[in-house]
C-alpha positions in Angstrom: 112.1 84.3 45.4 110.0 81.7 43.6 110.9 79.0 46.0 110.2 81.2 49.0 106.9 82.4 47.7 106.0 78.7 47.0 107.2 77.7 50.5 105.2 80.6 52.0 102.1 79.8 50.1 102.3 76.1 51.3 102.8 77.3 54.8 99.8 79.5 54.5 97.6 76.8 53.1 98.7 74.5 55.7 97.8 77.0 58.4 94.4 77.6 56.7 93.7 73.9 56.6 94.8 73.4 60.2 92.5 76.4 61.2 89.7 74.8 59.2 90.1 71.5 61.0 90.1 73.4 64.4 86.8 75.0 63.3 85.3 71.7 62.4 86.2 70.0 65.6 84.9 72.9 67.6 81.6 72.7 65.6 81.4 68.9 66.1 82.1 69.2 69.8 79.4 71.9 70.1 77.0 69.8 68.1 77.7 66.7 70.2 77.4 68.8 73.3 74.1 70.3 72.3 72.9 66.8 71.2 73.9 65.3 74.5 72.2 68.2 76.5 69.1 67.5 74.4 69.1 63.9 75.2 69.7 64.5 78.9 66.7 66.8 78.9 64.6 64.3 77.1 65.6 61.6 79.5 64.8 63.9 82.4 61.4 64.8 81.0 60.5 61.2 80.2 61.7 60.1 83.5 59.7 62.8 85.3 56.6 61.9 83.3 57.0 58.2 84.2 57.4 59.0 87.9 54.5 61.3 87.8 52.3 58.6 85.9 53.5 55.9 88.5 52.3 58.3 91.3 49.1 59.1 89.6 48.2 55.5 89.0 49.5 54.1 92.3 47.2 51.8 94.1 48.8 52.2 97.5 45.4 53.5 98.7 43.7 50.3 98.1 42.3 48.7 101.3 42.4 44.9 101.4 40.5 42.4 103.7 40.3 38.7 103.9 37.0 37.0 103.4 36.1 33.3 103.2 34.3 32.4 100.0 31.3 30.3 99.2 29.1 31.6 102.1 25.7 31.4 100.4 22.7 32.6 102.3 19.1 33.6 101.6 18.7 36.2 104.2 19.7 39.9 104.1 23.3 40.6 105.1 24.7 43.4 107.3 28.1 44.2 105.8 31.1 45.9 107.5 32.3 47.9 104.3 30.2 50.1 102.2 29.9 48.8 99.6 30.8 45.4 100.7 33.8 43.5 99.3 33.2 39.9 100.5 31.6 37.8 103.0 28.1 36.2 103.1 26.0 36.7 99.9 22.9 35.4 98.1 22.9 32.4 96.1 22.1 34.3 93.0 24.7 36.7 91.5 24.0 39.9 89.8 24.2 40.1 86.0 27.2 42.1 85.2 26.0 45.4 83.6 25.5 49.1 84.2 22.5 49.8 86.4 20.9 53.3 87.1 19.4 52.1 90.3 20.9 50.4 93.5 21.0 46.6 93.5 20.9 44.2 96.3 24.4 44.1 97.7 24.1 40.3 98.5 23.9 39.8 94.7 26.7 42.3 94.1 29.0 40.4 96.5 28.4 37.2 94.7 29.4 38.9 91.4 32.6 39.9 93.1 33.2 36.2 94.0 33.1 35.5 90.3 35.7 38.0 89.5 33.7 41.2 88.8 34.8 44.8 89.7 31.9 46.7 91.1 32.0 50.4 90.6 29.6 52.2 92.9 28.8 55.9 93.1 26.5 58.2 95.3 23.1 58.7 94.0 23.6 62.4 93.9 26.8 62.3 91.9 26.7 65.0 89.1 25.5 63.6 85.8 28.7 64.6 84.0 30.7 62.4 86.5 28.2 59.5 86.1 28.6 59.7 82.3 32.4 59.8 82.7 32.3 56.8 85.1 30.2 54.8 82.6 32.7 55.8 80.0 35.7 54.3 81.9 33.8 51.3 82.7 32.8 50.7 79.2 36.4 51.1 77.8 38.5 49.3 80.5 38.7 45.7 81.2 36.2 43.0 80.3 32.5 44.1 80.2 31.6 40.5 81.1 32.8 41.1 84.7 32.0 44.9 85.1 29.3 45.9 87.5 28.2 49.6 87.9 25.4 50.9 90.2 24.6 53.8 92.6 24.9 53.1 96.3 23.7 55.1 99.1 25.8 56.4 102.0 29.2 55.7 100.4 32.3 57.0 102.2 33.5 58.7 99.0 31.7 59.9 95.8 32.9 56.7 94.0 34.1 53.4 95.2 35.7 50.6 93.1 35.6 47.2 94.7 36.7 43.6 93.9 36.7 40.7 96.2 38.7 41.7 99.2 39.9 45.0 97.7 38.5 48.5 97.7 39.5 51.9 96.5 37.8 55.2 97.3 37.8 57.9 94.7 36.6 61.6 94.4 36.4 61.8 90.6 35.6 59.5 87.6 38.7 61.2 85.9 41.0 59.5 88.6 43.6 57.5 86.7 43.7 55.1 89.5 40.2 53.8 88.4 41.3 52.0 85.3 44.5 50.9 87.0 42.3 49.3 89.7 40.0 47.6 87.1 43.1 46.3 85.2 44.7 44.8 88.3 41.8 43.5 90.2 39.2 42.3 87.6 39.4 38.5 87.7 42.5 39.0 89.8 44.6 36.5 91.7 42.3 36.8 94.7 39.2 35.9 92.8 37.6 33.0 94.7 35.8 31.4 91.6 37.9 32.3 88.5 36.1 31.2 85.4 32.5 31.5 86.8 30.1 33.5 84.8 28.9 37.0 85.8 25.8 36.4 83.7 23.8 33.4 82.5 20.3 32.3 82.9 20.5 32.4 86.7 21.8 35.9 87.0 19.8 38.6 88.6 18.9 41.3 86.1 16.5 43.4 88.3 17.4 46.3 90.6 16.5 46.4 94.4 13.3 48.4 93.8 12.1 46.0 91.2 12.4 42.7 93.1 13.2 41.6 96.7 15.8 39.1 97.5 14.7 35.6 96.4 13.3 33.4 99.0 14.9 30.1 99.8 13.5 27.5 97.3 11.6 24.5 98.7 13.2 21.5 97.2 14.0 23.4 94.0 17.2 23.2 91.9 19.9 25.7 93.2 21.4 28.2 90.7 24.1 26.7 88.6 27.5 28.7 88.6 28.3 28.0 85.0 31.9 28.4 83.9 32.7 31.0 81.3 35.8 29.1 80.4 36.8 25.5 81.2 38.8 25.3 84.5 41.7 22.8 84.2 41.6 19.9 86.6 44.6 19.7 89.1 46.3 17.0 87.0 46.2 19.2 84.0 47.4 22.2 85.8 51.1 23.1 84.9 53.5 22.8 87.7 
């Protein structure tokens, strides 16, 4: 009887251990399954967020045109776009800064030629939107190449422009605005990369404060100083 009891006890313990192992395997499978489900959900959420973010910051709506650079004139210019994104412009460029009154577009276009992003807004834009717009302009990109001013008769409440590129916006909170600044400020289409958007020859007045400068009579022309040295062709990497 003792042997039979011992055998029965061993068999019982074996069954208990086998059952315990089965439970552990089931628990592990459940945990792995739950963990996998969580990972799948997280991947889905992150993927959805990235897709939505890409859509929100898409610059597909940017319109692009080609303009020849270096067309300096002294007379007022009639532009096709409002505000302009290129073409003829005054010999003097506008000091890159934030202005509360309109500037001469002929100066603004010259700043675009130097790599600036020009953010314009309707004069009747809500004060909260103007403040938000200035906030974005002050926190994104380089302030040395940021120009902000009101502009009459815009096709939308806000328009962001660089040389040859333009984006119409309804709100200063639009995530496409900082995306535009990051891509087009001193971008690959900048006609005069390295040229300053400031300096002693830059215009610092608004349109109501001073007219377009007259053509000088035998005087020295404005000097387009470089902000950083431009490499000569021989020094440029292939």
